[in-house]
Structure formats: structure tokens, C-alpha cells
C-alpha positions as CSV (number, residue, x, y, z in Angstrom):
1,X,154.8,264.0,26.3
2,X,155.8,261.1,28.5
3,X,157.3,257.9,27.2
4,X,154.8,255.0,26.9
5,X,155.7,251.4,27.8
6,X,153.5,248.3,27.0
7,X,153.6,245.2,29.0
8,X,153.1,242.1,26.8
9,X,153.5,238.3,26.8
10,X,151.5,235.2,26.9
11,X,148.7,234.8,29.6
12,X,149.5,234.3,33.3
13,X,153.1,235.5,33.4
14,X,152.5,238.2,35.8
15,X,151.8,241.2,33.6
16,X,149.1,242.7,35.7
17,X,151.2,242.2,38.8
18,X,154.0,244.2,37.3
19,X,151.5,246.9,36.3
20,X,150.2,247.2,39.8
21,X,153.8,247.3,41.2
22,X,155.0,250.1,38.9
23,X,151.8,252.2,39.1
24,X,151.6,251.6,42.9
25,X,147.9,250.6,42.6
26,X,145.8,247.5,42.7
27,X,143.7,248.6,39.7
28,X,144.5,245.6,37.6
29,X,142.8,242.4,38.6
30,X,145.3,239.7,39.6
31,X,144.5,236.0,39.7
32,X,146.0,232.6,39.1
33,X,143.5,232.0,36.4
34,X,145.0,232.7,32.9
35,X,143.5,235.3,30.7
36,X,142.0,237.6,33.4
37,X,143.1,240.8,31.6
38,X,141.2,241.4,28.3
39,X,141.2,245.1,27.7
40,X,144.3,247.3,27.7
41,X,144.7,249.3,30.8
42,X,146.8,252.6,31.1
43,X,148.4,254.1,34.2
44,X,151.0,256.5,35.4
45,X,154.1,254.5,36.5
46,X,157.0,255.5,38.7
47,X,160.3,253.6,38.9
48,X,162.7,255.3,41.2
49,X,163.2,258.8,39.6
50,X,161.6,257.8,36.3
51,X,158.0,258.5,35.3
52,X,156.3,257.1,32.3
53,X,152.9,255.9,30.8
54,X,152.3,252.1,31.4
55,X,149.9,249.9,29.4
56,X,148.9,246.5,30.6
57,X,147.6,244.2,27.9
58,X,145.9,240.9,27.4
59,X,148.0,237.8,26.9
60,X,149.1,237.3,23.3
61,X,148.5,233.8,22.0
62,X,147.5,232.1,18.7
63,X,143.7,232.0,18.3
64,X,141.1,231.3,15.6
65,X,140.2,234.5,13.7
66,X,137.0,236.2,15.1
67,X,137.1,234.4,18.5
68,X,137.2,236.4,21.8
69,X,140.9,235.4,22.2
70,X,141.7,236.7,18.6
71,X,140.0,240.1,19.5
72,X,142.0,240.2,22.7
73,X,145.2,239.7,20.8
74,X,144.3,242.5,18.4
75,X,143.9,244.8,21.4
76,X,147.3,243.9,22.6
77,X,148.8,244.4,19.2
78,X,147.4,248.0,19.1
79,X,148.9,248.8,22.5
80,X,152.4,247.5,21.2
81,X,152.1,249.6,18.1
82,X,151.2,252.7,20.1
83,X,153.9,252.2,22.8
84,X,157.5,253.5,22.5
85,X,159.0,250.5,24.3
86,X,157.5,247.0,25.0
87,X,158.3,244.8,27.9
88,X,158.0,241.1,26.9
89,X,157.4,239.2,30.2
90,X,158.1,235.5,30.5
91,X,157.5,233.2,33.4
92,X,161.0,232.0,34.6
93,X,159.4,229.2,36.6
94,X,157.7,227.5,33.7
95,X,160.6,228.3,31.1
96,X,160.1,229.1,27.5
97,X,156.8,227.8,26.0
98,X,155.9,227.8,22.4
99,X,153.6,230.8,22.8
100,X,156.7,232.7,24.0
101,X,158.5,231.8,20.8
102,X,155.5,232.8,18.7
103,X,155.2,236.1,20.3
104,X,159.0,236.9,20.3
105,X,159.0,236.3,16.5
106,X,156.1,238.6,16.1
107,X,157.9,241.3,18.0
108,X,161.1,240.8,16.1
109,X,159.1,241.2,12.7
110,X,157.5,244.4,14.0
111,X,160.8,246.0,14.8
112,X,159.4,247.4,18.1
113,X,162.0,248.3,20.8
114,X,161.8,245.4,23.3
115,X,163.1,244.6,26.8
116,X,162.8,240.9,27.8
117,X,161.7,240.6,31.4
118,X,161.9,237.2,33.2
119,X,159.3,237.4,36.0
120,X,159.0,235.2,39.0
121,X,162.8,235.1,39.7
122,X,162.6,235.6,43.4
123,X,165.5,234.2,45.3
124,X,167.5,232.1,42.9
125,X,164.6,230.6,41.0
126,X,164.5,230.6,37.1
127,X,168.2,230.3,36.3
128,X,167.6,227.7,33.7
129,X,164.9,229.8,32.1
130,X,167.3,232.9,32.0
131,X,169.8,230.8,29.9
132,X,167.1,229.4,27.7
133,X,165.5,232.8,27.0
134,X,168.5,234.0,25.0
135,X,167.2,231.9,22.0
136,X,164.2,234.2,21.8
137,X,166.5,236.8,20.0
138,X,165.4,239.7,22.2
139,X,168.7,240.2,24.0
140,X,169.7,239.8,27.7
141,X,166.8,239.0,30.0
142,X,166.1,241.2,33.0
143,X,165.3,238.9,36.0
144,X,162.7,240.4,38.4
145,X,160.0,239.4,40.7
146,X,157.0,241.7,40.3
147,X,155.3,240.2,43.3
148,X,158.1,240.8,45.7
149,X,159.6,243.9,44.1
150,X,163.0,242.3,43.3
151,X,165.2,243.3,40.4
152,X,163.5,246.6,39.6
153,X,166.8,248.4,39.7
154,X,167.9,246.3,36.8
155,X,164.7,247.1,35.0
156,X,165.4,250.7,35.6
157,X,168.8,250.4,34.0
158,X,167.4,248.5,30.9
159,X,164.5,251.1,30.3
160,X,167.0,254.0,30.7
161,X,169.5,252.4,28.3
162,X,167.0,251.7,25.6
163,X,165.4,255.1,26.1
164,X,168.8,256.8,25.7
165,X,169.5,254.8,22.4
166,X,166.2,256.0,21.1
167,X,166.9,259.6,22.1
168,X,163.9,259.6,24.5
169,X,165.5,259.4,27.8
170,X,164.8,263.1,28.8
171,X,161.0,262.3,28.7
172,X,161.5,259.9,31.6
173,X,162.5,262.8,33.8
174,X,160.7,265.7,32.1
175,X,158.7,266.5,35.3
176,X,161.9,267.1,37.1
177,X,163.2,269.2,34.3
178,X,160.1,271.3,34.0
179,X,159.9,271.8,37.8
180,X,163.4,272.9,38.3
181,X,164.1,276.3,39.6
182,X,165.6,278.7,36.9
183,X,169.3,279.5,37.2
184,X,170.0,283.2,36.7
185,X,173.6,284.2,35.6
186,X,174.9,287.7,36.1
187,X,178.3,289.2,35.3
188,X,178.1,291.8,38.0
189,X,177.4,291.1,41.7
190,X,174.3,292.8,43.1
191,X,174.6,295.8,45.3
192,X,172.1,297.5,47.6
193,X,171.8,300.3,45.1
194,X,170.4,297.9,42.4
195,X,166.8,298.6,41.4
196,X,164.5,295.8,42.5
197,X,163.3,293.6,39.7
198,X,159.7,294.0,38.6
199,X,157.7,290.7,38.7
200,X,155.2,290.3,35.9
201,X,152.3,288.1,36.9
202,X,150.3,286.3,34.4
203,X,146.8,285.3,35.1
204,X,146.6,281.5,35.7
205,X,143.4,280.1,34.4
206,X,142.7,276.8,36.1
207,X,141.5,274.2,33.4
208,X,138.0,272.6,34.0
209,X,138.3,269.4,36.0
210,X,137.1,266.4,34.2
211,X,133.9,264.7,35.3
212,X,134.5,261.1,36.1
213,X,131.7,258.9,34.8
214,X,131.2,255.0,35.6
215,X,129.1,253.1,33.0
216,X,127.5,250.3,35.0
217,X,124.8,247.6,34.6
218,X,124.2,244.0,34.2
219,X,126.3,241.9,31.7
220,X,125.7,242.5,28.0
221,X,124.0,245.8,28.3
222,X,126.2,247.5,25.7
223,X,128.4,249.3,28.2
224,X,131.7,248.9,26.2
225,X,130.0,249.6,22.9
226,X,128.8,252.9,24.3
227,X,132.3,253.9,25.5
228,X,133.8,252.9,22.1
229,X,131.2,255.0,20.3
230,X,132.1,258.0,22.5
231,X,135.8,257.6,21.9
232,X,135.4,257.1,18.1
233,X,137.5,253.9,18.2
234,X,137.5,250.3,19.2
235,X,139.3,251.0,22.5
236,X,137.4,248.4,24.5
237,X,136.8,244.8,23.7
238,X,133.2,244.1,22.5
239,X,131.3,241.2,21.1
240,X,128.1,239.0,21.5
241,X,129.5,237.1,24.5
242,X,128.3,238.2,27.9
243,X,130.7,239.3,30.5
244,X,133.6,240.2,28.2
245,X,134.7,243.2,30.3
246,X,136.6,242.3,33.5
247,X,138.7,245.2,34.6
248,X,137.2,248.7,35.2
249,X,139.0,250.7,32.4
250,X,139.2,254.6,32.8
251,X,139.7,256.5,29.5
252,X,139.9,260.4,29.3
253,X,138.0,262.0,26.4
254,X,136.1,265.2,25.6
255,X,132.5,265.6,24.5
256,X,131.3,269.0,23.1
257,X,134.5,270.6,24.4
258,X,134.0,269.4,28.0
259,X,136.5,267.0,29.6
260,X,135.4,263.7,31.0
261,X,137.0,260.4,32.4
262,X,134.7,257.5,31.5
263,X,135.2,254.2,33.3
264,X,133.8,251.0,31.7
265,X,132.9,248.3,34.3
266,X,132.3,244.7,34.4
267,X,128.6,243.5,34.4
268,X,127.2,243.2,38.0
269,X,125.0,240.1,38.5
270,X,123.1,239.1,41.6
271,X,125.4,238.3,44.5
272,X,123.9,234.7,44.8
273,X,125.1,234.0,41.3
274,X,128.6,235.2,41.8
275,X,130.4,232.0,42.8
276,X,133.8,232.2,41.1
277,X,136.7,234.1,42.7
278,X,137.4,236.1,39.5
279,X,133.9,237.3,39.1
280,X,133.9,238.5,42.8
281,X,137.0,240.5,42.0
282,X,135.3,241.9,38.9
283,X,132.2,243.0,40.9
284,X,134.4,244.5,43.6
285,X,136.3,246.4,40.9
286,X,133.0,247.8,39.5
287,X,131.7,248.8,43.0
288,X,135.0,250.6,43.5
289,X,134.6,252.5,40.2
290,X,131.2,253.6,41.5
291,X,132.7,254.9,44.7
292,X,135.2,257.1,42.9
293,X,132.8,258.4,40.2
294,X,130.9,261.6,40.2
295,X,128.1,260.5,37.9
296,X,127.0,256.8,37.1
297,X,125.3,255.9,33.9
298,X,123.2,252.9,34.5
299,X,122.6,250.9,31.3
300,X,119.3,249.2,30.7
301,X,118.1,247.1,27.7
302,X,115.1,248.8,26.2
303,X,113.9,245.5,24.7
304,X,113.0,244.0,28.0
305,X,111.3,245.2,31.3
306,X,113.7,246.6,34.0
307,X,115.2,243.7,35.9
308,X,115.2,243.4,39.7
309,X,119.1,243.5,39.5
310,X,118.9,246.9,37.6
311,X,117.1,248.4,40.6
312,X,119.6,246.8,43.1
313,X,122.5,248.5,41.2
314,X,120.6,251.7,41.2
315,X,120.0,251.6,44.9
316,X,123.7,250.7,45.5
317,X,124.7,253.9,43.5
318,X,122.3,255.9,45.8
319,X,123.7,254.4,48.9
320,X,127.3,255.4,47.7
321,X,125.9,258.9,47.3
322,X,126.6,259.2,43.5
323,X,124.6,261.0,40.9
324,X,122.7,258.8,38.5
325,X,121.5,258.8,35.0
326,X,119.6,255.9,33.5
327,X,120.5,255.2,29.8
328,X,117.9,252.9,28.1
329,X,120.1,251.3,25.4
330,X,119.2,249.6,22.1
331,X,116.3,252.0,21.7
332,X,116.5,251.6,18.0
333,X,115.3,248.0,18.3
334,X,112.0,249.0,20.2
335,X,108.8,249.0,18.2
336,X,106.3,250.3,20.8
337,X,108.6,253.2,22.3
338,X,105.8,254.8,24.4
339,X,104.8,251.6,26.1
340,X,108.4,250.8,26.8
341,X,109.2,254.1,28.4
342,X,106.0,254.0,30.5
343,X,107.0,250.6,31.8
344,X,110.4,251.8,32.9
345,X,109.0,255.0,34.6
346,X,106.4,252.9,36.4
347,X,109.1,250.5,37.7
348,X,111.2,253.4,38.8
349,X,108.3,254.9,40.7
350,X,107.7,251.7,42.7
351,X,111.2,250.5,43.1
352,X,113.3,253.6,43.3
353,X,111.3,256.2,45.2
354,X,114.4,257.6,46.9
355,X,115.7,258.8,43.5
356,X,112.5,260.4,42.3
357,X,112.9,262.3,39.1
358,X,116.2,260.6,38.0
359,X,116.9,261.4,34.3
360,X,115.9,258.5,31.9
361,X,117.5,258.9,28.4
362,X,116.8,256.5,25.5
363,X,120.0,256.0,23.5
364,X,121.6,253.7,20.9
365,X,125.2,253.1,22.0
366,X,126.0,251.3,18.7
367,X,124.7,254.1,16.4
368,X,125.5,257.1,18.7
369,X,121.8,258.3,18.9
370,X,120.7,260.2,22.0
371,X,124.3,261.0,23.2
372,X,123.8,264.8,23.3
373,X,120.7,264.4,25.6
374,X,122.6,261.8,27.7
375,X,125.5,264.2,28.4
376,X,123.1,267.2,29.0
377,X,121.5,265.1,31.6
378,X,125.0,264.2,33.1
379,X,125.9,267.9,33.4
380,X,122.4,268.7,34.8
381,X,122.4,265.9,37.5
382,X,126.1,266.8,38.5
383,X,125.0,270.4,39.0
384,X,122.3,269.3,41.3
385,X,124.4,266.7,43.1
386,X,127.0,269.5,44.0
387,X,124.4,272.2,44.9
388,X,124.9,274.2,48.1
389,X,122.0,276.0,49.8
390,X,122.6,278.8,52.3
391,X,121.5,278.3,55.9
392,X,119.2,281.3,55.8
393,X,117.2,279.9,52.8
394,X,117.1,276.6,54.5
395,X,115.6,277.9,57.7
396,X,113.1,280.1,56.1
397,X,111.9,277.1,54.2
398,X,112.0,274.9,57.5
399,X,109.8,277.4,59.3
400,X,107.1,277.1,56.7
401,X,107.3,273.2,56.8
402,X,107.1,273.2,60.6
403,X,104.0,275.5,60.5
404,X,102.3,273.4,57.9
405,X,102.9,270.1,59.7
406,X,104.4,270.5,63.3
407,X,106.6,267.6,64.6
408,X,104.7,265.0,66.6
409,X,104.1,264.8,70.4
410,X,106.2,262.4,72.3
411,X,105.1,261.6,76.0
412,X,102.8,264.6,75.9
413,X,105.6,267.1,74.7
414,X,106.1,268.3,71.2
415,X,109.4,267.6,69.6
416,X,111.3,270.9,68.9
417,X,113.3,271.3,65.6
418,X,115.6,274.2,66.3
419,X,117.3,274.8,62.9
420,X,118.9,273.2,59.9
421,X,122.1,273.6,57.9
422,X,123.8,272.0,54.9
423,X,127.0,270.3,56.1
424,X,128.3,269.0,52.7
425,X,127.5,268.6,49.1
426,X,128.2,265.6,46.7
427,X,125.6,264.5,47.6
428,X,123.6,267.3,49.6
429,X,123.7,266.4,53.2
430,X,121.9,268.3,55.9
431,X,122.0,268.5,59.7
432,X,118.7,268.9,61.6
433,X,119.0,270.0,65.1
434,X,116.3,268.4,67.2
435,X,115.5,268.4,70.9
436,X,115.2,264.6,71.0
437,X,116.7,263.1,67.8
438,X,115.9,259.5,68.7
439,X,112.2,260.2,68.9
440,X,111.7,261.9,65.6
441,X,109.9,259.4,63.3
442,X,111.1,258.3,59.9
443,X,108.0,259.5,58.4
444,X,108.7,263.0,59.4
445,X,112.1,262.9,57.9
446,X,110.6,261.6,54.6
447,X,108.3,264.6,54.7
448,X,111.1,267.1,55.1
449,X,113.3,265.4,52.4
450,X,110.3,265.4,50.0
451,X,109.9,269.1,50.8
452,X,113.6,269.8,50.2
453,X,113.4,268.1,46.8
454,X,110.3,270.2,45.8
455,X,111.6,273.5,47.0
456,X,115.2,273.4,45.8
457,X,114.9,271.1,42.8
458,X,116.8,268.1,44.2
459,X,115.1,265.5,42.1
460,X,117.0,262.5,41.0
461,X,119.9,262.5,43.4
462,X,120.3,261.0,46.9
463,X,119.6,263.4,49.8
464,X,120.9,262.6,53.2
465,X,119.8,264.1,56.5
466,X,121.4,263.6,59.9
467,X,120.0,264.6,63.2
468,X,121.8,266.3,65.9
469,X,120.9,267.4,69.4
470,X,121.4,271.0,70.1
471,X,123.3,272.1,73.3
472,X,121.1,273.1,76.2
473,X,122.2,276.7,77.2
474,X,120.7,276.2,80.7
475,X,122.6,272.9,81.4
């Protein structure tokens, strides 16, 4: 089990920048606006030869009980309690503020192992704050610049020293220890007459790869509530306010014995309404989560008709080639259930024809109803999404389609479709070899794609077809 380290401190001291630096990613949203991070984010960090689990947290500050800021503080407090070591980050440019004093006192009372990190010390900046930070009572400050990567060797030494005091330093290098080649000692030198050693091979059963799921939708659709219900804990920040989630947070979990990685994303509004920089970063983060997912769960509100933006998000998922399941949330609040599901299906028929047959599952994320059916649909749509069809089957089917409706005539000559093959899955993508690809009408492609869906059960997923020109053997 690797050592876990939490990054904590008041808002806007550079915690997310340090997280990105140590995890060598850009997963945490970074902005000059304070309070961008709200949920705690976990990642695998590497600092020189050390490896550990890193947790980014929201800023810790005094707040009125029950407010959003207070719930953010509770999430940060949980991260500190779960971590083996905490990095308290201060801003060396601004010096020590009252919130720094408040948080330092909370850490001292908790007894948590703490390293004081003075950020934004590039060059010779922050000398006064370094001297002032001693009165926080957390020991010698470690001056760094997370943005410029300065001072990380001092941070390395501080983490190693504290982990050694705790008797946990081996966990920082356990991958190197586990992967080291075994050393065999022998009292007698080997000779040519020695019998060869018999190697015993154990069957290596590869574990099932987790399915990554992105939970997407407009703001306030219950995405974080659904994830918390699946995890069985208040892992993500929730509340009546719209747009609480900002970062895309990935959390591993298991459902019915199958491994998953679920990603909660920020609500995606219409592009015309996204004017602030921080919201653009949030939407870009959510779109990146869609790109790296296998299956996307699009959350709708059962109490209102499907919105135009819901269909826009669904089409974006299809354009990215991801599998889609639609979860109709808050189903327990709907009185006329048959009318509601009919309205949703009618809207999908008219606005989402390219994903004909996409699974629609009524659920209650708050009370955990309909989750078995939801994950049955996830597994089913994933199987279709990664389906492979042999070239022989495809061309036997294609022959029947061409006989039923031959390709059109162009300039008095009929287009020739020679053969077809599947060139990739995830999503299923097919190459169609045509004598004159540019002249094959879009309507005939739709005819073939519709036939593919009917024959091979490719409902509910994006199907792609590319046209290629076959080589002329007489050229």
C-alpha cells in the first residue's frame, strides 16, 4: 500500500498547481480565481525516485455551517484524516494571513504529520514570509515554486525524513523493491555437471480491466449524488446549488463484483452561455473526460422534457465515438411515468436518430433505485461498442444489400461496391471499397448503416463508415 499525502491550505495558494506538477498531469483546473477546487482529487505522484498517492483538496477556511464553503472544508478535513502526511501550502508572496493561522492551529490539534510548504518562492521572493511562517508552529518551511518546479529536491528530503520518522519510508520505494531481481546465494560454484534447475510456471490470470464511465449532463442533474450512492459515501460535494462540481473526478469502485472507474464531471451548459474563463475550463475538462471514457451515462431530469442541450451533449458523445446510456434521474418524483418515458423516447427518435436504440433507464440516484438495470445496460452497450464482425460475414450480408437495392447510376454507369471490412472497433468502423467514392450519395450510406444495425444488433452506438477506392489491377 503506497503512502498517501494530502495537499491542504487556504484557497489560491497553488495547491492544484503543485498537484499537477507532482502527478505530471494537467487534470486539476488551475486559475487565478480563488476556490476553484471543490472536491478532493487523487492521483499517482512521482518525485524523483519516490512514488506516492497524492490528494488535492479544496481551500480550508472558516465558513458558516451548512454553506457550500463549509461542505468544501469538510471534504478537505476528510482528506487530511485519510492521508498519512499533509502538506500545508502557504503563499510566500502574500505572507501569513489569518486563515493560515486558523488552519495551522487545526492541524496542530489533529496531531497529523505536517510539512509546511511555502509556495511561489521563485528566485529570491518570499524571504520575509519564510521567516514569518515559523510562528505557525509547524517547523521549518520548505520553499518551492510549483509553477516553475523549483525547490522540489528540498520537498523530496522533507517527505523522506518525515516518512522515515513514521517508519513508512519503504512504501515510497516499494515498486523498486518489488520489481528488483532476486539475489541467489550459493556456497558452491556451479559446474558444467550441475543439473539444470527446473522452472515452475504459475498460470498468470490477468485481472479484468475496469470500465471507465463518465457521468455527464447539464448542471444540477444529480451526477454527483449518483456517484456518491454508488460509492456508498459522501465522496463528492453535493447540494441544492447548481454547478457545484468543477473538476472531473475519477474514483475506482466495484459494482456486483465488476471493476469500474467512474468520472464525475461538471455540468455542461450551452456554449453561448459559457462566458467566464473558469467555466470554459470546466467544460473542457468534462469533454476530455468523455474522450477517455468507454461508456458515458447522460443524466436527464425526469420531471421536465428533454432539453435541447441534452441532445447536444448526446451528439457530442456520438461524435467522440463513445458508448452511451441515458439515465432518467429523479424518477421517484414523476407521477405520470408512462407519459414521461413516451416524451423522452419521442424526443430521442427525432433528435438522436444516429443513436437509434440507445438504452434509456429510469433511476433515482438519491435512493439508489434502478442501478442494477443501469449497469446491465452499461455492460450491454459496452459489448456492442467493442464488437468485431468477420469480413466473410460482412460481405455475405453486403451481397444481399446490393441485390435488394443496387448502388445508383452516375453519368450512365452504375457505381461498384467491391467489398467491405471492419477496420476497428470502439466504435465499430467499416471500410467500404467503392469504384468512385466521391459519387456515392449519403443516402446510400445511411441505407447500409441502417442495415448493419439491423443485421448485427448495433443499436444505440455510433457506427462509422469510411469509403476507399480499390486498386485497379489493369492500371
